[in-house]
C-alpha positions as CSV (number, residue, x, y, z in Angstrom):
1,M,128.0,163.2,182.4
2,N,127.4,167.0,181.6
3,L,124.5,167.9,179.0
4,R,126.7,167.6,176.1
5,E,128.0,164.3,176.7
6,R,124.5,163.0,177.3
7,Q,123.5,164.3,173.8
8,E,126.7,162.8,172.4
9,R,125.7,159.6,173.9
10,F,122.2,160.1,172.7
11,E,123.6,160.2,169.0
12,I,125.8,157.3,169.2
13,E,123.0,155.2,170.6
14,N,119.8,156.2,168.6
15,L,121.0,157.8,165.3
16,S,121.5,155.9,162.3
17,P,124.9,154.2,161.7
18,L,125.2,156.6,158.6
19,A,124.4,159.7,160.7
20,C,127.5,162.1,161.5
21,K,127.8,162.2,165.3
22,S,128.9,165.4,167.0
23,A,131.2,163.5,169.2
24,Y,133.4,162.2,165.9
25,T,133.5,165.6,164.3
26,K,137.0,166.2,162.2
27,G,136.8,169.3,164.4
28,R,137.9,173.1,163.8
29,K,140.8,174.6,162.1
30,K,141.6,176.5,165.5
31,P,141.2,174.5,168.6
32,A,138.4,175.5,170.8
33,E,137.3,174.6,174.1
34,K,134.1,172.3,174.4
35,C,131.0,173.7,175.8
36,D,129.4,171.5,178.7
37,M,126.0,172.3,177.5
38,R,126.0,172.2,173.6
39,T,127.4,169.6,171.2
40,E,129.8,171.2,168.4
41,F,127.2,171.2,165.8
42,Q,124.8,173.2,168.2
43,K,127.6,175.5,168.8
44,D,128.0,176.0,165.2
45,R,124.3,176.5,164.7
46,D,124.3,179.5,167.4
47,R,127.4,181.1,165.9
48,I,125.8,181.3,162.6
49,T,122.5,182.8,163.8
50,H,124.1,185.2,166.0
51,S,126.3,186.4,163.1
52,K,125.8,189.8,161.5
53,A,125.7,188.1,158.0
54,F,122.5,186.0,159.1
55,R,120.9,189.3,160.2
56,R,121.3,191.0,156.9
57,L,119.8,188.0,154.8
58,M,116.5,189.6,156.1
59,H,116.9,192.6,153.6
60,K,118.2,190.6,150.6
61,T,116.2,189.4,147.7
62,Q,115.2,185.9,147.1
63,V,113.9,186.3,143.4
64,F,112.0,189.4,143.0
65,I,113.7,192.5,143.3
66,S,112.4,195.2,145.6
67,P,108.9,193.7,145.6
68,E,106.0,195.6,146.7
69,G,104.2,193.6,149.3
70,D,105.2,191.9,152.8
71,H,104.3,188.3,151.6
72,Y,107.3,187.7,149.2
73,R,110.1,185.8,150.1
74,T,113.6,187.1,151.3
75,R,116.9,185.2,151.5
76,L,116.1,184.9,155.3
77,T,112.7,183.5,155.1
78,H,113.9,181.0,152.4
79,T,116.8,180.0,154.5
80,L,114.2,179.5,157.6
81,E,112.0,177.4,155.0
82,V,115.1,175.0,153.9
83,T,115.9,174.7,157.5
84,Q,112.6,173.3,158.7
85,I,112.5,171.0,155.4
86,A,115.7,169.8,156.2
87,R,115.3,169.0,159.8
88,T,112.2,167.3,158.9
89,V,113.8,164.9,156.6
90,A,116.9,164.4,158.9
91,R,114.6,163.4,161.6
92,G,112.7,161.2,159.3
93,I,115.8,159.2,158.2
94,G,117.6,159.1,161.7
95,L,120.5,161.8,160.8
96,N,121.8,164.4,162.9
97,E,119.3,167.1,163.1
98,D,121.9,169.9,164.5
99,L,124.4,169.4,161.9
100,T,121.7,169.5,159.3
101,E,120.2,172.6,160.9
102,A,123.7,174.3,161.0
103,I,124.5,173.7,157.3
104,A,120.9,175.0,156.1
105,L,121.2,178.2,158.3
106,G,124.6,179.0,156.9
107,H,124.0,177.6,153.2
108,D,123.4,181.3,152.0
109,L,125.3,183.8,154.0
110,G,127.5,184.6,151.1
111,H,124.7,185.4,148.9
112,T,124.8,188.8,147.2
113,P,122.3,191.4,147.2
114,F,119.4,191.3,144.6
115,G,119.5,187.5,144.5
116,H,121.2,185.5,141.6
117,T,120.8,188.7,139.5
118,G,123.4,190.3,142.0
119,E,125.4,187.1,141.8
120,D,125.6,187.0,138.0
121,A,126.8,190.5,138.1
122,L,129.6,190.0,140.5
123,D,130.5,186.9,138.6
124,A,131.2,189.1,135.6
125,L,133.0,191.8,137.4
126,M,135.4,189.4,139.8
127,P,138.6,188.4,138.1
128,G,138.0,184.5,138.5
129,G,134.2,184.7,138.9
130,F,132.0,184.6,141.9
131,R,130.0,181.9,143.2
132,H,127.8,182.3,146.3
133,N,128.7,179.1,148.0
134,E,132.3,179.8,148.0
135,Q,131.6,183.4,149.4
136,S,129.5,181.7,152.1
137,V,132.8,179.9,153.2
138,R,134.6,183.1,153.1
139,V,132.0,184.7,155.4
140,V,132.2,182.0,158.1
141,E,136.1,181.4,157.6
142,F,137.5,185.0,157.3
143,L,134.8,187.8,157.1
144,E,132.9,187.5,160.3
145,N,134.0,188.3,163.6
146,N,136.5,191.0,162.7
147,G,138.3,188.5,160.6
148,E,138.5,185.8,162.9
149,G,135.7,183.9,161.2
150,L,133.1,181.8,163.1
151,N,135.5,178.7,163.3
152,L,133.0,176.3,162.5
153,T,133.5,172.5,162.3
154,F,134.7,170.9,159.2
155,E,131.3,169.1,158.6
156,V,129.4,172.4,158.6
157,V,131.8,174.3,156.3
158,D,131.7,171.2,153.8
159,G,128.1,171.3,153.9
160,I,127.6,175.0,153.1
161,F,130.3,174.6,150.1
162,N,128.4,171.7,148.6
163,H,125.1,172.6,148.9
164,R,125.0,173.6,145.3
165,T,123.8,170.9,142.7
166,V,127.1,170.4,141.5
167,G,128.6,169.7,145.0
168,T,129.3,166.4,146.6
169,P,128.8,166.9,150.5
170,A,130.9,164.7,152.7
171,T,128.0,164.0,155.0
172,L,124.5,162.7,154.4
173,E,123.3,165.6,156.3
174,G,124.9,167.9,154.0
175,K,123.1,165.9,151.1
176,V,119.6,166.5,152.8
177,V,120.3,170.1,152.9
178,Q,121.2,170.2,149.1
179,I,117.9,168.8,148.2
180,S,115.9,170.5,150.6
181,D,117.1,173.8,149.2
182,K,115.7,172.9,145.8
183,I,112.5,171.5,147.0
184,A,112.0,174.8,149.0
185,Y,112.9,177.4,146.4
186,M,111.0,175.7,143.7
187,N,108.1,175.8,145.5
188,H,108.2,179.1,147.2
189,D,109.2,180.6,143.9
190,I,106.1,179.5,142.2
191,D,104.2,181.0,145.1
192,D,105.7,184.2,144.9
193,A,105.4,184.3,140.9
194,L,101.8,183.7,141.1
195,R,101.5,186.4,143.5
196,A,103.4,188.8,141.4
197,G,101.5,188.0,138.3
198,V,104.3,186.7,136.1
199,L,103.0,183.1,136.4
200,R,99.5,181.7,136.0
201,Q,98.6,178.2,137.6
202,A,97.5,177.1,134.2
203,E,100.7,177.7,132.7
204,I,102.6,175.1,134.8
205,P,102.8,171.8,132.9
206,S,99.8,169.5,134.2
207,H,101.9,166.3,134.1
208,I,104.1,168.0,136.5
209,L,101.3,169.0,138.9
210,E,99.7,165.5,138.5
211,V,103.1,163.9,140.0
212,L,104.0,166.6,142.6
213,G,100.7,168.1,143.6
214,G,98.6,171.1,142.6
215,D,99.7,173.6,145.1
216,S,102.7,174.5,147.4
217,R,101.7,172.4,150.4
218,K,100.9,169.5,148.5
219,R,104.1,169.5,146.6
220,I,106.1,170.2,149.7
221,D,104.6,167.3,151.8
222,F,105.0,164.8,148.7
223,L,108.7,165.8,147.9
224,V,109.6,165.5,151.9
225,R,107.6,162.1,152.1
226,D,109.4,160.7,148.8
227,L,112.6,161.6,150.3
228,I,112.3,160.4,153.6
229,F,111.1,157.0,152.5
230,H,113.3,156.4,149.4
231,S,116.4,157.5,151.4
232,A,115.6,155.0,154.2
233,E,114.9,152.2,151.7
234,A,118.2,153.0,149.7
235,E,120.4,154.1,152.6
236,N,121.3,157.3,150.9
237,V,119.8,160.5,150.5
238,S,117.8,161.0,147.4
239,L,114.4,161.3,145.8
240,T,112.9,158.3,143.6
241,P,114.5,158.8,140.0
242,H,111.1,159.6,138.4
243,V,110.2,162.4,141.0
244,A,114.0,163.7,140.7
245,E,113.4,163.9,136.9
246,V,109.9,165.7,137.3
247,L,111.5,168.1,139.8
248,Y,114.2,168.9,137.5
249,E,111.6,169.5,134.7
250,L,110.2,172.0,137.0
251,R,113.3,173.6,137.6
252,T,113.9,174.1,133.8
253,F,110.2,175.6,133.7
254,L,110.7,178.0,136.1
255,Y,114.2,179.0,134.8
256,A,112.5,179.9,131.2
257,R,108.9,181.0,132.7
258,V,110.0,182.9,135.8
259,Y,113.7,183.6,136.2
260,S,114.3,184.8,132.8
261,N,110.8,186.4,132.1
262,Q,110.9,190.0,130.4
263,L,109.9,192.2,133.6
264,Q,112.9,190.4,135.7
265,M,115.3,190.7,132.7
266,N,114.7,194.5,132.7
267,E,115.4,194.7,136.2
268,R,118.6,192.6,135.9
269,N,120.1,195.0,133.6
270,K,119.6,197.8,136.1
271,I,120.9,195.7,138.9
272,A,124.1,194.8,136.7
273,L,124.6,198.4,136.3
274,V,124.2,199.5,139.9
275,L,126.7,196.8,140.9
276,K,129.3,197.5,138.2
277,Q,129.3,201.3,139.2
278,L,129.6,200.4,142.8
279,F,132.3,197.8,142.1
280,D,134.6,200.4,139.8
281,Y,133.9,203.1,142.5
282,Y,135.4,201.2,145.2
283,L,138.1,200.0,143.3
284,K,139.3,203.5,142.9
285,N,138.3,204.8,146.4
286,S,139.1,201.5,148.3
287,R,139.5,203.4,151.6
288,Q,135.8,204.0,151.9
289,I,135.3,200.0,152.2
290,S,134.2,199.2,155.6
291,K,137.5,198.7,157.7
292,E,136.2,195.6,159.0
293,I,135.6,194.0,155.6
294,S,138.7,195.4,154.1
295,G,140.8,194.3,156.9
296,A,139.5,190.9,157.1
297,S,139.8,190.4,153.1
298,L,143.1,191.6,152.7
299,K,144.3,189.2,155.5
300,T,143.3,186.1,153.5
301,H,145.4,184.3,151.1
302,E,143.8,185.7,148.1
303,G,143.7,189.3,149.4
304,S,143.5,191.9,147.0
305,C,141.7,195.3,146.4
306,E,139.2,193.5,144.2
307,R,138.7,190.8,146.7
308,A,137.9,193.4,149.3
309,V,135.7,195.2,147.0
310,C,133.8,192.1,146.1
311,D,133.4,191.0,149.8
312,Y,132.0,194.5,150.7
313,I,129.3,194.5,147.8
314,A,128.6,190.7,148.3
315,G,127.7,191.5,152.1
316,M,125.2,194.6,151.3
317,T,121.7,194.4,151.5
318,D,119.4,195.4,148.6
319,R,118.5,198.6,150.5
320,F,122.0,199.6,151.6
321,A,123.4,198.9,148.0
322,L,120.6,201.3,146.5
323,K,121.4,203.8,149.3
324,K,125.1,203.8,148.3
325,Y,124.4,204.2,144.8
326,A,122.3,207.0,145.3
327,E,124.6,208.7,147.5
328,L,127.5,208.2,145.2
329,F,125.8,208.8,141.9
330,I,122.5,210.7,142.1
331,P,122.7,214.5,142.8
332,S,120.9,215.7,146.0
333,A,118.4,218.5,146.0
334,W,120.3,221.6,146.9
335,Q,119.0,223.1,150.3
336,S,119.6,226.6,151.4
């Protein structure tokens, strides 16, 4: 047996009966030769990490827009935190780590510049709306690799599409990523909010801290343990009902106290204006859109000028969007 076949045999013999085995994948839309070293899910992981969209996550906002300081999370560091939490959980309950890792690494590839502020702005501008999970699927199926996409397996694409709370992943590995995403962002957003001075520790409801823990390290440890042990007993992937309820309370608190605070709202209005002006400009000047993006966008079944503009702006990093805005709308100093 080659290395791939040995790994496939290992999964079949050692993982949970409920785990998704790479040997039994539903496959790819376009046939592809199998690797003699890596399983299908390992190939997907590598395709994602070598993609341009993955590299751009480094310069995309998580929550705080253009923060001053080196320690605030970006979309890339968020993705890596989700991946590490999800892998720990998958290993703890005997699921497929490679599939879990691939889904986690790809789940936010379609996120806009300026975090959820950018997503809301594009949602208002794009006919039919905009959702980052759907855009992530567009990235891996159409936009990467000069319009050819990454040709990922069904299970990875499904996990990426269904990672939001409203999603229903087809695999337990996808469910692990769905919950790990929330564990990661709620805890690191508290950390960043405390660092930014928009939240004080004393403002977090005490009963939430009593259940989940007083700091980020303790909360993540508690939630990961709860998810592993409850999932192992229930033969499903879920937190215990009371813990899930408290985590939902924390999410509600963060939306009211952090994500919608006045400082953020002021910046949100500015970003919405920037993206609207960029959107309107490229609608009228579509030839200035990257040929790689416009060509890939117009090849898809929903290809249109609006779609190409949306794909182009969604793929921008924060700094590239501001650079383009400055070039297009801010006068330059005259030089002799």
